[in-house]
C-alpha positions in Angstrom: -71.1 -5.1 -34.3 -71.8 -1.3 -34.4 -69.7 1.8 -33.5 -71.5 2.1 -30.2 -70.3 -1.4 -29.2 -66.6 -0.6 -29.3 -66.4 3.2 -28.8 -64.8 4.7 -25.7 -67.6 6.5 -23.9 -65.4 8.6 -21.7 -64.1 11.3 -24.1 -61.4 13.8 -23.2 -61.9 17.1 -25.1 -60.5 20.6 -25.1 -61.8 24.1 -25.8 -61.0 26.2 -29.0 -59.5 28.8 -26.6 -57.0 26.4 -25.0 -53.4 26.8 -26.0 -51.6 24.5 -28.4 -49.0 23.7 -25.8 -51.7 22.7 -23.3 -53.3 20.4 -25.9 -49.9 18.8 -26.7 -49.2 18.2 -23.0 -52.7 16.7 -22.6 -52.2 14.3 -25.5 -48.8 13.2 -24.0 -50.2 12.7 -20.5 -53.1 10.6 -21.7 -51.2 8.7 -24.4 -53.7 9.7 -27.2 -53.1 10.9 -30.7 -55.9 13.5 -30.9 -58.5 15.5 -29.1 -62.1 16.6 -30.0 -62.5 20.3 -29.7 -65.8 21.4 -28.2 -67.3 24.9 -27.9 -68.9 26.6 -24.9 -72.2 24.7 -25.7 -70.3 21.4 -25.7 -70.8 21.0 -29.4 -68.1 19.4 -31.5 -66.2 22.2 -33.3 -63.1 20.5 -34.6 -60.4 17.9 -34.0 -56.8 18.5 -33.0 -54.4 15.6 -33.9 -50.7 15.0 -33.9 -50.7 15.7 -37.6 -51.9 19.3 -37.0 -48.8 19.9 -34.9 -46.0 18.5 -37.1 -45.1 21.8 -38.7 -45.2 24.2 -35.8 -42.8 27.1 -35.5 -41.8 25.8 -32.0 -39.9 23.1 -33.9 -37.6 25.7 -35.5 -37.4 27.4 -38.9 -36.9 24.1 -40.7 -40.4 23.2 -39.9 -41.7 25.6 -42.6 -39.9 26.6 -45.8 -42.2 28.6 -48.1 -41.8 28.8 -51.8 -38.9 31.3 -52.6 -40.2 34.8 -53.1 -43.8 33.8 -52.2 -43.9 32.7 -48.6 -46.6 30.7 -46.9 -50.3 31.0 -47.6 -52.2 32.9 -44.8 -54.1 29.8 -43.7 -50.8 27.8 -43.4 -49.2 30.7 -41.5 -52.0 30.8 -39.0 -51.9 27.0 -38.5 -48.2 27.1 -37.8 -48.0 30.3 -35.6 -51.2 30.7 -33.6 -51.1 29.7 -30.0 -54.9 29.0 -30.0 -56.3 25.5 -30.6 -59.3 26.9 -32.5 -56.9 28.3 -35.2 -55.0 25.1 -35.5 -57.6 22.3 -35.3 -59.0 20.5 -38.3 -62.5 21.1 -39.5 -65.0 19.9 -40.5 -64.5 16.8 -38.5 -64.9 13.2 -39.9 -67.5 11.6 -37.6 -69.6 8.4 -37.6 -73.1 7.7 -36.3 -73.3 5.3 -33.4 -75.3 2.8 -35.5 -72.7 2.5 -38.2 -71.2 -1.0 -38.5 -67.6 -1.3 -37.3 -66.3 -2.5 -40.7 -67.6 0.8 -42.2 -65.8 2.8 -39.5 -62.6 1.0 -40.2 -62.9 1.6 -43.9 -63.6 5.3 -43.4 -60.6 5.7 -41.0 -58.3 4.0 -43.5 -59.6 6.0 -46.5 -59.2 9.3 -44.6 -55.9 8.4 -43.0 -57.2 9.3 -39.5 -56.4 7.6 -36.2 -59.6 8.4 -34.2 -63.1 9.6 -35.0 -65.9 11.0 -32.8 -69.2 8.9 -32.6 -72.4 11.0 -32.8 -76.0 10.6 -31.8 -77.5 13.4 -33.9 -75.5 16.5 -33.0 -74.3 15.0 -29.7 -70.9 13.4 -29.4 -71.4 10.2 -27.4 -68.0 8.5 -27.8 -64.9 8.2 -29.8 -63.3 5.3 -31.7 -59.5 5.0 -32.1 -57.5 2.5 -34.1 -56.8 0.7 -30.8 -60.6 0.1 -30.4 -60.6 -1.4 -33.9 -57.7 -3.7 -32.9 -59.4 -4.8 -29.7 -62.5 -5.7 -31.7 -60.3 -7.8 -34.0 -58.5 -9.5 -31.1 -61.8 -10.3 -29.4 -63.5 -11.7 -32.5 -65.1 -15.1 -32.1 -65.6 -17.2 -35.3 -69.1 -18.2 -36.3 -70.2 -21.3 -34.5 -72.1 -23.9 -36.6 -74.0 -27.0 -35.7 -71.9 -30.1 -35.2 -71.6 -32.6 -38.0 -69.9 -32.8 -41.3 -73.0 -31.8 -43.3 -73.5 -28.7 -41.2 -69.9 -27.7 -41.7 -70.2 -28.4 -45.5 -73.3 -26.2 -45.8 -71.8 -23.4 -43.8 -68.7 -23.3 -45.9 -70.7 -23.4 -49.1 -72.9 -20.5 -47.9 -69.8 -18.5 -47.0 -68.2 -19.0 -50.4 -71.4 -18.0 -52.2 -72.5 -15.1 -50.1 -69.1 -13.5 -49.2 -67.2 -14.2 -52.4 -70.0 -14.5 -54.9 -68.9 -17.9 -56.2 -71.3 -19.7 -58.4 -72.8 -22.8 -56.6 -72.8 -24.6 -59.9 -69.0 -24.4 -60.3 -67.9 -25.3 -56.8 -68.4 -28.0 -54.2 -67.3 -28.8 -50.7 -66.7 -32.2 -49.2 -65.6 -33.3 -45.7 -63.1 -36.1 -45.2 -61.8 -37.1 -41.8 -62.7 -33.6 -40.5 -60.9 -31.8 -43.3 -62.7 -29.5 -45.7 -62.0 -30.1 -49.4 -62.7 -27.3 -51.8 -63.5 -28.4 -55.4 -64.3 -26.6 -58.6 -63.2 -23.7 -60.7 -62.4 -20.0 -59.9 -61.1 -17.2 -62.0 -57.9 -16.2 -60.2 -55.3 -17.1 -57.7 -56.6 -14.3 -55.4 -60.1 -15.8 -55.5 -58.7 -19.3 -54.8 -56.9 -18.0 -51.7 -59.9 -16.0 -50.6 -62.0 -19.2 -50.7 -59.5 -21.0 -48.5 -59.6 -18.1 -46.0 -63.4 -18.1 -46.0 -63.5 -21.9 -45.3 -61.0 -21.5 -42.4 -63.3 -18.9 -40.7 -66.0 -21.6 -40.2 -65.7 -23.0 -36.6 -65.3 -26.8 -36.7 -63.5 -26.9 -40.0 -60.3 -28.7 -39.2 -57.9 -28.4 -42.1 -58.7 -27.0 -45.5 -57.5 -28.7 -48.6 -57.8 -26.2 -51.5 -58.4 -28.2 -54.6 -59.9 -25.3 -56.6 -58.5 -24.9 -60.1 -57.9 -21.5 -61.8 -59.8 -21.3 -65.1 -59.4 -18.1 -67.1 -62.5 -16.6 -68.5 
């Protein structure tokens, strides 16, 4: 699944010359946490998010307390006092290409602590992905479907354990008994043991999973 598969194609944006109060009202009216900022050529120039507005002077003097005797830095002063979106927005913008896998998008959003990111095709913004889009992708996920039969399930589970977790085929085994998957062998930690159980449970057709893996310190 790629970014273009889950992105919202209808993107609401604002101009750098819009007022901060207009931007705040727009976010409230549409129930969104941020807005792309596009210039007169419709090129992405920045991003205005809720976080950019948390220390505005409109919130009162308590919203900014400079260091005694020093006061705020000029950049911080502008961000807190200017009425113009272009002065308050965040730039450069964290973006993703439309062909980036969704798991990479989620990792980037988590690492950067952002709630939405524009999706690009070259220099053109073609969509936007929010955390809600990521949640919808998770909610709509359909587990892998494998061929019917115990042997097919056994091979699928083994493949998942080796490819996703890097387990050594020589140290583990999988058997099927009355529709239940049994995991056998040795792993290096409790976390790896639990990860093996989760991996087995993701295989469609695997009824119950009996985790008989043993932890062997290396």
